C-alpha positions, 0 to 999 in steps of 0.5 A: 485508465492509462497503463502505468499511472495511478487510476482516477478513483472517481472516473476509472473502472476500479476493481476493489478487492475485499471492498478495501483496496485496489492494485495498479501497475506503476510506470516502473513495473511495480504494483501499488495498492490504494486504500479505499477509505483514505484513497492514499497509496498503501503498499508497493511491491514487485509482484501483484500477488505479493502486494495483494497478500501483504495488503490483506495481511496489513489490514487484518492486523490493523483490524485486530490491533496487532500491527504493533507486534510486527513493526519496529523502528530500525533507525530514527534518522536523527543525526546526533552530535554537533555537525 
């Protein structure tokens, strides 16, 4: 696996954490987790430990059905009125 690029989940030796996700360092020096079930990028953060902790927390909330208690929409991104 090349340093700083998303690993190929089929050919690279990926370390699955909790058999649910893996974490890699991006070319910008950040860390991103990839879900095993969807094989999509999951969370991105400044440190490996932060991404590890929040990925575990997010998956736990999904399993328990409590994620909605911790999320909200701040702004819909829709511009009102006539432009």
